[in-house]
C-alpha positions in Angstrom: 59.5 27.6 38.5 59.9 30.5 40.8 63.3 31.3 42.1 64.0 31.1 45.8 65.4 34.2 48.2 68.5 33.4 50.1 68.5 34.7 53.8 71.6 37.3 52.9 70.4 40.4 51.1 73.4 42.0 49.6 72.0 44.8 48.0 72.1 48.9 48.4 68.7 49.0 46.8 65.7 46.9 46.9 65.5 44.1 44.8 62.3 41.9 44.5 64.2 38.6 44.2 67.8 38.6 45.8 70.6 36.1 44.6 70.4 32.9 45.0 73.7 32.3 46.7 73.8 29.9 49.6 76.1 32.1 51.9 74.6 35.4 53.1 77.1 38.4 52.2 77.7 41.0 54.7 76.9 44.1 54.5 79.7 47.1 53.8 79.5 48.4 57.3 78.1 45.7 59.6 78.9 47.5 62.8 76.4 50.2 61.7 74.0 48.0 63.1 75.0 48.4 66.6 75.0 51.8 67.4 73.4 52.5 70.4 71.7 56.1 69.3 69.4 54.8 66.2 68.1 58.4 65.8 71.7 60.5 65.3 73.8 57.0 64.5 76.4 58.0 66.2 76.8 61.7 65.4 76.5 62.7 69.1 79.9 61.0 69.9 81.6 62.8 66.7 80.7 66.4 67.2 82.2 67.1 70.1 82.0 70.8 69.4 78.4 70.5 69.2 77.7 69.0 72.6 75.9 72.2 74.4 73.8 72.7 71.4 72.9 69.0 71.3 72.2 69.0 75.4 69.8 72.2 74.8 67.9 70.0 72.1 67.7 66.9 74.1 64.4 66.4 75.0 63.4 66.7 71.2 66.4 64.4 70.3 65.4 62.0 73.0 61.6 61.8 71.7 63.1 61.2 68.0 65.2 58.3 69.8 62.3 56.6 71.3 60.4 56.8 68.0 63.0 54.6 66.4 62.9 52.1 68.8 58.8 52.1 68.5 59.3 51.9 64.8 62.2 49.5 64.3 62.2 47.4 67.3 64.7 44.5 68.2 62.1 42.0 67.8 58.2 42.3 66.1 55.1 40.2 66.6 52.5 40.7 63.9 48.6 40.6 63.8 46.0 40.3 61.7 45.3 43.9 61.9 49.5 45.0 62.1 51.1 42.9 59.2 54.1 44.8 58.9 57.0 42.9 59.8 60.6 43.9 60.9 62.0 43.1 57.2 59.0 44.9 55.8 59.9 48.1 58.1 63.8 48.3 57.6 63.8 47.5 54.0 61.4 50.6 53.5 63.7 52.6 55.7 66.6 51.7 53.6 64.5 52.6 50.5 63.9 55.9 51.8 67.4 56.4 52.9 68.8 55.9 49.7 66.4 58.2 48.1 67.6 60.6 50.4 71.1 59.2 49.8 72.4 60.0 53.3 75.2 57.4 53.3 75.3 57.1 57.2 71.2 56.1 57.3 72.2 53.6 54.3 74.6 51.8 56.5 72.4 51.6 59.5 69.6 49.8 57.8 71.1 48.0 55.5 73.2 46.2 58.0 70.2 45.8 60.4 68.1 44.4 57.6 71.0 42.1 56.2 70.5 39.2 58.6 66.8 39.1 58.7 64.9 36.4 56.4 62.9 38.0 53.9 59.5 36.7 53.0 58.8 33.5 51.4 58.8 33.1 47.6 55.1 33.1 46.5 54.1 35.3 44.2 51.8 37.2 46.6 54.4 38.0 48.9 56.5 39.1 46.5 54.1 41.6 44.9 53.3 42.6 48.3 57.1 43.4 49.0 57.3 45.2 45.3 54.0 47.2 46.2 55.4 48.6 49.8 58.7 49.4 48.2 57.3 51.2 44.9 54.8 53.4 47.3 57.9 54.1 49.9 60.0 55.4 47.2 57.7 57.4 45.4 56.3 59.1 48.7 60.0 59.9 49.8 60.8 61.3 46.2 58.0 63.2 45.0 54.8 62.9 47.2 52.7 65.1 45.1 52.2 61.9 42.9 50.5 60.0 45.4 47.0 59.3 44.4 44.1 57.5 45.8 45.0 54.8 43.4 48.4 54.5 45.3 46.2 53.9 48.7 44.2 51.5 47.1 46.9 49.4 45.6 48.6 48.8 48.9 44.9 47.3 50.3 44.8 45.6 47.1 48.3 43.3 48.5 46.4 42.9 52.0 47.8 45.7 53.9 45.4 46.7 56.6 44.5 50.2 57.5 47.0 50.6 60.5 49.4 49.1 58.2 49.2 51.9 55.7 49.2 54.1 58.3 52.2 53.0 59.8 53.8 52.8 56.3 53.4 56.2 55.9 55.0 57.2 59.1 58.0 55.2 58.5 58.3 56.9 55.5 58.0 60.4 56.8 60.4 59.3 60.2 63.4 58.3 57.9 62.7 61.5 55.7 63.1 63.5 58.9 66.0 61.5 60.3 67.9 62.0 57.0 67.4 65.6 57.0 68.5 66.0 60.8 71.4 64.2 60.3 72.5 65.9 57.0 72.4 69.2 59.0 74.4 68.2 61.7 77.1 67.0 58.9 77.0 70.1 57.5 77.3 72.0 61.1 80.4 69.8 61.8 81.6 70.9 58.1 81.7 67.3 56.9 82.3 66.7 53.1 79.1 65.7 51.3 79.0 63.2 48.6 78.2 64.2 45.2 76.8 61.7 42.5 77.2 63.2 39.0 74.2 62.9 36.8 71.8 62.6 39.6 68.9 65.3 38.7 66.4 66.1 42.0 62.5 65.7 41.0 60.9 69.3 40.5 59.2 71.0 42.7 55.3 70.5 43.3 53.5 72.3 40.5 51.9 75.9 41.5 48.6 74.6 40.2 48.0 72.0 43.2 47.5 75.2 45.3 45.1 77.0 43.2 42.2 75.5 45.3 42.0 74.6 48.9 39.4 71.9 49.0 40.3 70.7 52.8 41.7 67.6 54.3 39.8 64.4 53.9 40.7 60.7 55.4 42.3 58.4 52.8 41.3 55.6 55.0 38.6 55.0 57.1 39.4 56.4 60.8 39.1 54.6 64.2 35.7 55.1 65.7 35.6 56.5 69.4 33.4 53.5 70.2 35.7 51.0 68.9 39.0 52.9 70.1 41.3 50.9 72.8 42.7 52.6 75.8 45.9 53.3 74.1 44.1 55.0 71.3 42.0 56.9 73.4 44.8 58.5 75.6 46.9 59.0 72.3 43.9 61.2 70.9 43.4 63.5 74.3 47.1 63.6 74.5 46.9 65.3 70.9 43.8 67.7 71.4 44.8 70.9 70.8 48.1 70.7 68.9 48.0 72.7 65.9 48.0 71.0 62.5 46.6 67.5 63.7 42.8 67.9 64.4 41.9 66.5 61.1 44.1 63.8 61.2 43.9 62.2 64.7 41.4 59.6 64.4 43.0 58.4 61.2 46.8 58.2 62.4 45.7 57.0 65.9 45.5 53.5 63.8 49.1 53.7 65.0 48.5 55.2 68.6 52.1 54.5 69.7 53.6 56.4 67.1 51.1 59.0 66.9 51.9 59.8 70.7 55.8 60.0 69.6 55.2 61.9 66.8 52.9 64.6 69.1 55.3 64.6 71.4 58.6 65.4 69.3 56.1 68.1 67.4 55.5 69.9 70.9 59.3 69.7 72.2 60.2 71.3 68.5 57.9 73.9 68.8 58.9 75.1 72.1 62.0 76.2 70.3 60.6 77.8 67.5 60.6 81.6 67.2 59.1 82.9 63.7 61.3 81.9 60.8 60.3 78.2 61.0 56.6 79.2 60.0 58.1 80.6 56.8 60.6 77.2 56.5 57.6 74.9 56.9 56.0 76.8 54.0 58.8 76.3 51.7 58.7 72.4 52.3 55.2 72.4 51.8 55.5 74.3 48.5 58.3 72.3 47.1 56.7 68.9 48.2 53.1 70.4 47.1 51.4 69.9 50.5 48.5 72.5 50.4 47.4 72.2 54.0 50.9 73.4 55.5 51.8 75.8 53.1 48.9 78.2 53.8 50.0 78.9 57.2 52.8 80.8 55.4 52.4 84.6 55.6 50.7 86.6 52.5 54.1 88.5 52.3 55.9 85.5 50.7 53.0 83.3 49.5 52.8 84.9 45.8 56.5 84.9 45.7 57.1 81.1 46.4 54.2 80.3 44.4 55.6 82.0 41.6 59.1 80.8 41.9 60.7 79.1 44.8 64.5 79.9 43.5 63.5 83.8 42.8 62.0 84.0 46.4 65.5 82.2 47.8 67.5 84.9 46.3 65.5 87.6 48.6 65.6 85.3 51.7 68.4 83.0 53.0 65.7 81.2 54.9 64.0 80.0 52.0 67.1 79.1 50.2 68.3 76.9 52.7 65.2 75.3 53.3 64.8 74.4 49.7 67.9 73.0 49.4 67.5 70.9 52.4 63.9 69.7 51.4 65.4 68.7 47.8 68.6 67.3 48.5 69.6 66.4 52.0 72.7 64.2 50.5 74.2 67.7 49.0 73.2 69.7 52.3 76.6 71.2 52.9 78.2 73.9 55.8 78.2 76.2 52.5 74.6 76.5 52.2 74.8 78.0 56.2 77.5 80.4 55.6 74.5 83.1 54.6 72.7 82.9 58.0 76.1 82.8 59.7 77.3 86.1 57.9 73.6 87.6 58.9 74.7 87.1 62.6 72.8 83.8 63.2 73.9 81.7 66.2 74.3 77.8 66.1 71.0 77.2 68.2 68.6 79.1 66.2 70.4 77.6 62.8 69.7 74.4 64.0 66.3 75.1 65.1 65.5 76.3 61.9 67.1 73.1 60.2 64.9 70.9 62.5 61.7 72.7 61.5 62.6 71.8 57.7 63.1 68.4 58.7 60.0 67.8 60.7 58.0 69.5 57.8 59.4 66.9 55.6 57.8 64.4 57.7 54.8 66.1 58.3 53.9 67.5 54.9 54.6 63.6 53.3 52.0 62.1 55.9 49.4 64.8 55.5 49.7 64.8 51.7 49.3 61.0 51.5 46.7 60.3 53.8 44.5 63.5 53.3 44.9 64.9 50.3 45.1 62.2 47.9 44.0 63.4 44.5 
């Protein structure tokens, strides 16, 4: 006989079958579900000394907050083509938050997930949610290991093409969010949580970058003749945005998120001055994204391919970018000190940190949907 699920989800990590208790257990921080700003999760109120900086970046922060409402609304209706439930989305977000290790995000997504009823106890539903969680964990932890078989496994448990695109956007968004939150916590001088014995996954193999096969759709893109008005509007808005040309007709399976993603990308790029390209190339090198890595100048390309650590010893930008990409939960004020010693101001530093954070989203998205091996 299959075990029944209870409506409460008393877990910090996803379990395919929750404890069969009759009484739901409250999350550790239940008030984390009721924060108005679901992107910064209360940091804007705590960071009084950073208010001028946050005001300067308000357009980008508002775009990120709007995306949170799109991806994780209070209520959500499913359809035949969009089958991801709110439970699926929040469970995925919690999984990614736990991989990143940023406790503020874990508290928030756990508290929001807790009161929701889980899927039924059928073997099919259990397999579906397990596959979603395994995929999300892999993409968040070591995206270079996502293959065409990983995408096929999602299709095998009933996810549609729009579902798969949305799932990748969910993982990318929370990866981005976790690094922005970690960056602000470091700028505020907050202590970091250290878990002994936790080893980060290794950087992507340099062999991944020996050839550039171009970017190919891992799923069937939307055809122009079948595109809805919202999809056509999103495609039109994205025309000319660097790095999206090949991917637009695939990402437009979720037109709202694509529009928000492109808006955020535009608003962040307004602050970029030069070092951000190198920072994003470091993210691509660590994660294994060929497409984005080749935007780096020749000056650093060979050094990054040979050894990121050695390159980081020669450049504080590389060292900081690699640390935030690999271990956002261990990113602290100490990692900012070399840039402060070099005369960098808070606005320039925060611009660089956001470039790395956004690259963590963009790299995962492009790798999973166009560089599957």
